[in-house]
C-alpha positions as CSV (number, residue, x, y, z in Angstrom):
1,X,-106.8,38.2,179.5
2,X,-105.6,34.5,178.0
3,X,-104.0,36.4,175.2
4,X,-101.8,39.0,177.9
5,X,-101.1,35.7,179.9
6,X,-99.3,33.7,177.0
7,X,-97.4,36.8,175.8
8,X,-96.1,37.1,179.7
9,X,-95.1,33.6,179.5
10,X,-93.2,33.8,176.3
11,X,-91.4,36.9,178.0
12,X,-90.5,35.5,181.4
13,X,-89.0,32.5,179.6
14,X,-86.9,34.7,177.0
15,X,-85.4,36.1,179.7
16,X,-84.6,33.0,181.5
17,X,-83.2,31.5,178.3
18,X,-81.3,34.2,176.7
19,X,-80.6,36.5,179.3
20,X,-78.0,35.5,181.5
21,X,-77.9,38.6,183.9
22,X,-80.9,37.7,186.1
23,X,-80.2,35.0,188.6
24,X,-83.1,32.4,186.9
25,X,-81.1,33.1,183.9
26,X,-77.7,32.2,185.5
27,X,-79.5,29.0,187.1
28,X,-80.6,27.9,183.5
29,X,-77.2,28.2,182.2
30,X,-75.3,26.2,184.9
31,X,-78.1,23.8,184.5
32,X,-77.2,23.6,181.0
33,X,-73.6,23.6,181.5
34,X,-73.6,20.5,184.2
35,X,-75.9,18.3,181.7
36,X,-73.6,19.1,179.0
37,X,-70.6,17.6,181.0
38,X,-72.6,15.0,182.4
39,X,-73.5,14.2,178.8
40,X,-70.1,14.3,177.3
41,X,-68.7,12.1,180.4
42,X,-71.0,9.3,180.0
43,X,-70.5,9.6,176.3
44,X,-66.5,9.3,176.9
45,X,-67.1,6.4,179.6
46,X,-69.1,4.1,177.7
47,X,-66.3,3.7,175.4
48,X,-64.3,2.2,178.0
49,X,-63.9,-1.5,178.2
50,X,-64.4,-1.6,182.1
51,X,-67.4,0.9,182.2
52,X,-69.3,-1.7,179.3
53,X,-71.6,-3.2,182.1
54,X,-72.8,0.5,182.9
55,X,-74.0,0.5,178.8
56,X,-77.8,0.7,180.2
57,X,-77.2,3.5,182.4
58,X,-75.2,5.8,180.0
59,X,-78.3,5.2,177.5
60,X,-80.7,6.4,180.3
61,X,-78.3,9.4,181.0
62,X,-78.1,10.0,177.2
63,X,-81.9,10.0,176.5
64,X,-82.8,12.4,179.7
65,X,-80.3,14.8,178.6
66,X,-81.3,14.5,174.7
67,X,-85.1,15.2,175.9
68,X,-84.3,17.9,178.0
69,X,-81.9,19.6,175.0
70,X,-84.9,18.9,173.0
71,X,-87.1,21.0,175.2
72,X,-85.2,23.6,175.6
73,X,-84.4,23.8,171.5
74,X,-88.4,24.0,171.2
75,X,-88.6,26.7,174.3
76,X,-86.3,28.7,171.9
77,X,-87.9,28.6,169.0
78,X,-91.3,29.4,170.8
79,X,-89.9,32.3,172.5
80,X,-88.5,34.1,169.5
81,X,-90.4,36.4,167.4
82,X,-88.4,35.0,164.4
83,X,-87.6,31.5,164.9
84,X,-85.9,31.0,161.6
85,X,-83.2,33.6,162.8
86,X,-82.2,31.3,165.5
87,X,-82.2,28.1,163.8
88,X,-80.1,28.9,160.8
89,X,-77.6,31.0,163.0
90,X,-74.3,29.6,164.1
91,X,-75.6,28.6,167.6
92,X,-79.1,27.2,166.1
93,X,-77.3,25.0,164.2
94,X,-75.0,23.9,167.0
95,X,-78.2,23.2,169.3
96,X,-79.8,21.0,166.4
97,X,-76.7,19.0,165.8
98,X,-76.0,18.4,169.7
99,X,-79.8,17.3,169.8
100,X,-80.4,15.5,166.7
101,X,-78.0,12.2,166.9
102,X,-79.8,10.2,169.5
103,X,-83.2,10.3,167.3
104,X,-81.1,9.4,164.1
105,X,-79.6,6.8,165.9
106,X,-82.8,5.1,167.4
107,X,-84.5,5.2,163.6
108,X,-81.5,5.0,161.6
109,X,-79.4,2.6,164.0
110,X,-76.1,3.4,162.9
111,X,-75.1,5.5,166.2
112,X,-71.4,5.1,166.4
113,X,-70.9,7.3,163.1
114,X,-73.3,10.1,165.0
115,X,-70.9,10.0,168.3
116,X,-69.1,12.7,167.0
117,X,-72.1,15.4,166.8
118,X,-72.9,14.6,170.2
119,X,-69.6,15.8,171.5
120,X,-70.6,19.2,170.0
121,X,-72.4,19.9,172.9
122,X,-69.2,21.2,174.5
123,X,-69.3,23.8,172.0
124,X,-72.3,25.1,173.8
125,X,-70.3,25.9,176.9
126,X,-68.6,28.8,174.8
127,X,-72.2,30.6,174.5
128,X,-72.5,29.9,178.2
129,X,-69.3,31.6,179.0
130,X,-69.5,34.3,176.5
131,X,-70.8,36.5,179.4
132,X,-69.9,39.4,181.5
133,X,-65.9,39.2,181.9
134,X,-65.2,37.0,179.2
135,X,-67.3,38.6,176.4
136,X,-64.5,41.4,176.1
137,X,-62.0,39.0,176.3
138,X,-63.3,36.6,173.4
139,X,-64.1,39.6,171.1
140,X,-60.7,40.9,171.5
141,X,-59.2,37.8,170.5
142,X,-61.7,37.3,167.8
143,X,-60.9,40.7,166.4
144,X,-57.1,39.6,166.6
145,X,-57.9,36.3,164.6
146,X,-59.7,38.1,162.1
147,X,-56.8,40.7,161.4
148,X,-54.0,37.9,161.4
149,X,-56.2,35.8,159.0
150,X,-54.1,37.1,155.7
151,X,-50.6,36.9,157.2
152,X,-51.3,33.1,158.7
153,X,-53.0,32.4,155.6
154,X,-49.6,33.0,153.5
155,X,-47.2,31.7,156.6
156,X,-49.1,28.4,155.9
157,X,-49.0,28.5,152.0
158,X,-45.3,29.1,152.7
159,X,-45.0,26.3,155.0
160,X,-47.0,24.0,152.5
161,X,-44.5,25.1,149.7
162,X,-41.3,24.1,151.6
163,X,-42.9,20.8,152.9
164,X,-43.6,20.2,149.0
165,X,-40.0,20.9,148.1
166,X,-38.3,19.2,150.7
167,X,-40.3,16.0,150.8
168,X,-39.6,15.9,146.7
169,X,-35.7,16.2,147.7
170,X,-36.1,13.6,150.5
171,X,-37.7,11.2,148.2
172,X,-34.8,11.4,145.8
173,X,-32.3,11.2,148.3
174,X,-33.3,8.8,150.5
175,X,-35.3,6.3,147.9
176,X,-38.0,3.5,148.7
177,X,-35.7,1.4,150.6
178,X,-35.1,3.5,153.2
179,X,-39.2,4.3,153.9
180,X,-39.8,7.0,151.7
181,X,-41.6,5.2,148.7
182,X,-43.3,8.2,147.4
183,X,-43.7,12.0,147.3
184,X,-46.6,12.4,149.4
185,X,-45.0,10.0,152.1
186,X,-41.8,12.1,152.1
187,X,-44.1,15.0,152.7
188,X,-45.7,13.7,155.5
189,X,-42.3,12.9,156.9
190,X,-41.2,16.8,156.3
191,X,-44.7,18.1,158.0
192,X,-43.7,15.8,160.9
193,X,-40.4,16.8,161.3
194,X,-41.1,20.2,160.7
195,X,-43.6,20.6,163.4
196,X,-41.0,18.7,165.6
197,X,-43.6,16.1,166.3
198,X,-41.2,13.2,165.0
199,X,-43.4,10.1,165.3
200,X,-40.1,8.2,163.9
201,X,-41.8,5.8,161.7
202,X,-39.8,7.3,158.8
203,X,-35.9,8.2,159.6
204,X,-33.5,9.3,156.8
205,X,-30.5,6.7,156.6
206,X,-28.2,8.6,154.4
207,X,-25.9,11.2,155.3
208,X,-26.9,13.7,153.1
209,X,-30.5,12.9,154.4
210,X,-29.7,13.3,158.0
211,X,-28.3,16.6,157.1
212,X,-31.6,17.8,155.5
213,X,-33.5,16.3,158.6
214,X,-31.2,18.5,160.6
215,X,-32.0,21.8,158.8
216,X,-35.7,20.8,158.8
217,X,-35.5,20.3,162.5
218,X,-33.9,23.6,163.1
219,X,-36.4,25.3,161.2
220,X,-39.5,24.0,162.8
221,X,-38.4,25.9,166.0
222,X,-38.6,29.2,164.4
223,X,-41.8,28.1,162.2
224,X,-44.1,27.1,165.1
225,X,-43.2,30.7,166.8
226,X,-44.2,32.8,163.9
227,X,-48.1,32.2,164.2
228,X,-47.9,32.9,167.6
229,X,-46.2,36.2,167.1
230,X,-48.5,37.4,164.4
231,X,-51.4,36.9,166.6
232,X,-49.9,38.3,169.6
233,X,-49.0,41.5,167.7
234,X,-52.8,41.9,166.5
235,X,-54.0,41.4,169.9
236,X,-51.7,43.6,171.4
237,X,-52.5,46.5,168.9
238,X,-56.2,45.7,169.2
239,X,-56.1,46.3,172.9
240,X,-54.0,49.4,172.6
241,X,-56.8,50.8,170.3
242,X,-59.3,50.0,173.0
243,X,-57.6,51.8,175.6
244,X,-59.8,55.2,175.1
245,X,-62.8,53.0,173.7
246,X,-66.4,52.3,175.2
247,X,-67.3,48.9,174.7
248,X,-70.6,47.1,175.2
249,X,-70.6,45.1,178.5
250,X,-73.4,42.4,176.8
251,X,-72.1,41.7,173.3
252,X,-68.7,43.2,173.2
253,X,-69.2,45.8,170.5
254,X,-66.9,48.9,170.6
255,X,-67.7,50.6,167.2
256,X,-70.0,53.5,169.2
257,X,-70.2,57.2,168.6
258,X,-68.5,59.5,171.0
259,X,-70.9,59.9,174.2
260,X,-73.1,56.8,173.6
261,X,-74.4,55.5,176.8
262,X,-76.3,52.6,175.5
263,X,-75.0,49.9,172.5
264,X,-76.5,50.6,168.9
265,X,-76.2,47.0,168.4
266,X,-78.0,45.2,171.6
267,X,-79.0,48.3,173.7
268,X,-76.6,47.1,176.7
269,X,-74.9,49.6,178.8
270,X,-71.5,50.7,178.0
271,X,-68.2,49.9,180.1
């Protein structure tokens, strides 16, 4: 009798933690999201000088959130049949990295260097939002980005090559007396100008240098638009291919046999 009750307890918590289509599961995800936002907000405010008097409050908030996240992480390990699968998964690593920093800072003492790991908690919100109406769109975007990666890589390599060539030219045209003290710094100026950021910390002074700079600026307008066009084209293609394709409402999988009613990947219903 005791064995059956233990199994029922694990199954009940599994539904709450991993299945967001139940009322308790949705409540769990909402509470989790609120805790993440409170934690990150407290972290941000703790770095503001005017909020320094509230350092103890922020410390208490961080410890409370860390303990709750630790309990959640342990529960995930308990209710799963194969905890190692979760531990070494992407979300398992993110959950671990977003929980461990406070403990490390307590024992090792270099909290400022671990602050960035605490901001990893924001990534967990994407898992919470990866539900219902969001799952299909996130899956479409993911497929479009994967399909575009080769084209984008070639494009970025082309931009890098152009930056090196133009940076080298500007180094010889302007010289150290105008701030172009070496080729890496000249390449930095080219990238800043090409992306239309234009910090203004280095600027060409000669007529030829300003002419080259004008060409780089004009090129920048076209270069910014290219990656967007590549991804948009692939996204449009993905959407058109899915017009007559059944998709799983739970995981977004669309590679199913004709007439399938349930997903072969997760067992969810088809849209």
